[in-house]
N, C-alpha and C positions, 0 to 999 in steps of 0.2 A: 459381638465381635465387629469392630469398625471396618468400613469398606476401604479398600486400597484403590487410590486413584492414580492413573497413569500421569507421567510428567507432561505438562503442558508444552506443546512445541514452541520453539523460539521464533517469535514473529518480529517483523519490522513493519510497522504501520505509519503511513505517510499521508500528508495532505495531498490532494490531486495536483495542486501547483508544484509540490516537491517532486512528484513523480515525473512531471513534464520537464522540470529543471534538470533532473539528473538524466534525462534521456533514456529512461527505462523502457525497454522493449522485450516482449515475451513472445514465444512460439511454442506450439504443442510438440512434445517429444514424440517422435515417430521413429519406427524401424526403416532402415534403408541400407544402401551400399556403403561400404567403408573401405577407403584405399590406404594400403600400407605404403609408405613412401620412404626413400632414402634421401637424407639431406646432405647437400655438398656445396662448398663455396666454389667460386670460379670467376671468370671475367669474360668481357666481350673482346673479340678480335676481328680483324679484317678476315673476310672469307678468303681462303686460298684461291689464287688466280684473279683476285679483284684488286690487285695493287700493282702499280707500274712506276718506274723511275724514268727521269729524262736525263739524257747525257748528250754530249756532242762528240761526233766522230772525228772532228778536226780540232786541233789546238787553235787558240785565238783569245779573244776577250769578249766579254758580255757587251754587246752593242745596244741592246734594249731588252727590258723585262717587262711583259705585258699583262701579267696576272698577279694576284695576291692570294695569300693563304685563304682558304675556305671559299674560294670563288669556284662556281660551277663551270665546267668546260665540257664540250662535246669532242669526241674523237676527231682529230684533224685540225682543231682550232690553233691558231698562232699562240705560242707561249712566250717565246723569246727569239732574239736574233743574235748570232755569233759573228763577229768580224774575224775573218781568216787572217792568218799570218803571211799569207801569199801577198806578194807586192801588187800594187795597183793604186790608182788614184780616182776615186777612193778604193781601199781594199775590198775584195768581194766579201759578201756577208751570206750567211746560211740561216734559214728559218728552221726553228726546232717546233714541230707540231705535237699536239697532245696524243699520246699513244692510245687513249681509251677515254670514254666518258666517265665523269665522276667529279670529285671535289679536289681542289688543289690542297694537298695536306701540308706540304712544306715547300718553301722557296729558299734555297741555300746559295742564292748568287745575287750579286748586285751590279748595276751598270758599271762597266769599266774593269770589272774583276778578271783576272786571267782565267781562262777555261782549258781543262785538260780532258782528254777522252775517258780517263778513268774516274772522273769526278761526277757524283750525283748532284745534279743541279736542282731538280724538283721532284716531288712525289705526288702521284695521282692515286686516289682511292675511290672505289665504287662501293658506297655504303647502302645501296638499296636493298641488299640482303647482307646480314652480318652473322658472324658465328659466335654463339655462346658456348664457352668451353668450361665444363665442370670438372673439378679435381675430385674424383671419387676414391675413398680409402680402398687399398688393395683387397681387404678382406670382404668387401661388399661388391667388388667389381664382377664376381661371379654371378650375381643376380641381375646383371644388366643385359639387355638385348635390344638390337636395332629395332626401332619402331615404338619403343616405349614412350609414353607421354610424360611431360614434365611441366610443372608450373614454375616459372622464372620470374624473380623479382629484381628490379634494377632501380637504382636511386633516381634516375631522370623520370621515372613514371611512379611517383609515390602513390601508394594504395592500389596500384594497377598490377595485374598478374598476366604475364605473357605465357602462352601455351605453345609447345612445340613437341616434335617427335625426335627421338634420338637418331641422328644421321649416321654417326660412325664412332667407333671406339678407337682409341690410340693404339698403334701397333706396339709401341714401346711403353713400358711403365716407368715412372720417374722414381729411380731407386732411392735417391736421397729424401724426397718428400713422402715416399710410400703411397703414391696415388696413381690413378689411371685416368687419362682423359676421356671425357664423354662429350661429344660436340652435338650441338643443336643449331639449326638455322632458323633465324628470325627475320621476317620481313620488316623493313625500315623505311616505310614511305615518308614519314616526317623527319627523317634523319636525325632523331633525338637520341638514338643509340649510338654511342661512340666507342671505338676501340679503347681498351684500357679500363673502361668502367667496371666496377665490381658487381657481381651478380650472385644471387643465392638460388639454388636449385632444389626442388622437391620432385624426385623422380618416382613415378608410380610403378611399383614392382609386383603388386598383387591386389586383388579386390575381394571382399566378402559381402554376402548379402544378409539381410535380416539383423542388422547391428543397430542398436540404440546408441546414438551418439549426440553430442552437443558441441557447439563452438567452443574453442579453447578459452575464449574470453569469459565464458559462463562459469567455468570451474574456478573455485576459490579455495583458500586454505593452504596448509603445508602438505608436504607429500604424505605424512601419516595421518592427516585428518581432512580429507577432501569433502567439499560440500557444494550444493547448488541452492539458489533461491527459487522456490516454486510459488506461484501465484495462489494465494489463499482461495479456495472454492467458494467460501462464504462471505468473507469480508472484503469491501472494496479497498483497493490501494494497500492491500496487505501482502506480505510475502514471508513464507515459511522457510527457515533454514533446514535443508534436508541433507543429511550425511549420505555419501555415495562411495561405491567401490568402482574404481576405474580399471580400464583394460589398456589396449594399445591406443596410441595417438599418432596423428600425422601433422602436417603443417597447419591444418585448419580445425580438425575435429578431434575430440576425445571420446573413446568408447566408454559407455556407462554400463558396468556389469550388474550392479545392484544399487537399488535405491529409488529409481524412477518407476512410476506406474503409467500404464497407457492412459493418455488424455492429460497428463500433468503439463501445465503451462510453465516453462522454465524461463527465467530472466536471462535472454541472450545478450542484452547490451545494458550496461549500467550496474552489473553484478558487483563490480569492485567498489563502487561507491556505497552500495547497501552494506557491504561487509563492514564499513566504518560508520554506519548510521545508527548504531546501538539499537534501541527498540522503536526509533522513529520519533515523530513529533506529535503523534496521536495516541492517546492511551487506549489500552485494550477495552476498558469499560465503555468509553465513548464509541468505539468501533462496534461493539456488541450491542449497545443501546440503539445505534443507528441502523443496524442490520436487522434487529428483531422487533424493534418498536416498543420495547419496555426497558425498565431499569435493570441493571446487573451489578454484581459486587465489583470491586476494584480490580480483581483478577479475572474478570470476564464470566465468572460463574453465575448460575441463576440464583436469584434471591427467594428465600422462603417467605411464608406469610407473615411471620414475625420479624422479618428484616434480617434473618441470619445469613450466613454465607452460603448455605446450600450444599455444604460438603460433609460436615461433621456428624449430621443427622440423617444422611441419605438412606442408611440401612433401616431406620425406623419408620419411613414414610409408608411403606407398604403394609404395616401392621396396624398404625395407629390412625392415619389420616382417613382410611376407608371406613373406620368404625365410628368415629365421632367427629363432630365440628363444634368447637368452642364448648365442650363439655355437654352437649346435647345430642340426643339421637337424631339422625337425619331421617328423611322420609323413606329412603330405601331400606334401612334397618327396621323401621316401624312396619313396613310392609311384609318383610320376611318374618318378623315376629308374630304378626297377626295371622298370617298363613299357617305358620307352624302350629299355633294354638288351636286353630280351626280343625286342622287335620287330626290332632290329638283327641279333641272332643268327638269327632265323628268315629274315630276307632274304638273309643271307649263304649260309645252307644252301640255300635255293631256287636262288640264282644258281649254286652249285657243282654241284648236281644237273643243271641245264640244260646246262652246259658238258661234263660227263662223257660219254665215247664209249659208244654202245650196243653190247654184246657179242652 
């Protein structure tokens, strides 16, 4: 009966330069903590209490405007002068100071323009601390609590992740949008976080220990057939496609329920490129030859003495190769035959002596 051979794993074998060019990086799969997160979109806003408007208490006209948008000002700095409508030669003027320190956000007045007490002339904002407001779906709002951490991504910091704690929840829900506000406070020393910017929030609501997980970028395939690339333990620059079963996922990691073994080195970066690399640019035969130092068949299997493929006669090796070599008895067979013959002669002699009559 012929032996049944297991299917060969699907490998991608590359040259060393190809591995470097693809930016492939591996890391050992380990168990650790896994965070369950809620995703929510949102935007940045001016922190309540850090916005002020400038207006005139008297009617008149703008005599001079001393600042421009985006200019830094300190509390009490001169912003503009208003010429009063009261008679005089020249008419009296009034200076309008900055009500707070910050940036001039808007200047809505020009020299010579009429000024009224109910008119907003300028706007000053303090952006040293800014509010990041997430719009959380109502059915998930019950899992939120003040003090929970979140990872926040903003376009002005590509690749960077901001971390903050939940400062407060909105008192009212947005009935039309079906969301609840979750507000976080972010330091903004560089002033690159601006009101109105869109943001993405991953709010951490729970944490589990002892979970095997990999970066989301390592996971390949469609929803019904997920797989990872694992570094071949025997061949250099070779990666094996390993089917896996996934569990929960967050903004960074995917839980691996089945498929990985302790010590497996998973391709964490460059896995997407490997998925389109076919079998690579090095044959399995060449890789096995280099690893073992002798020739192999094209499929990587061991070659027999006669140059066969080493598969179809595997079941015969144990019976034939140990008994003969090139049609002749080997030395081990001769030794056992001679020993057996000698023992038979001794037994026969002993039996004859016992049967002989005593004189």
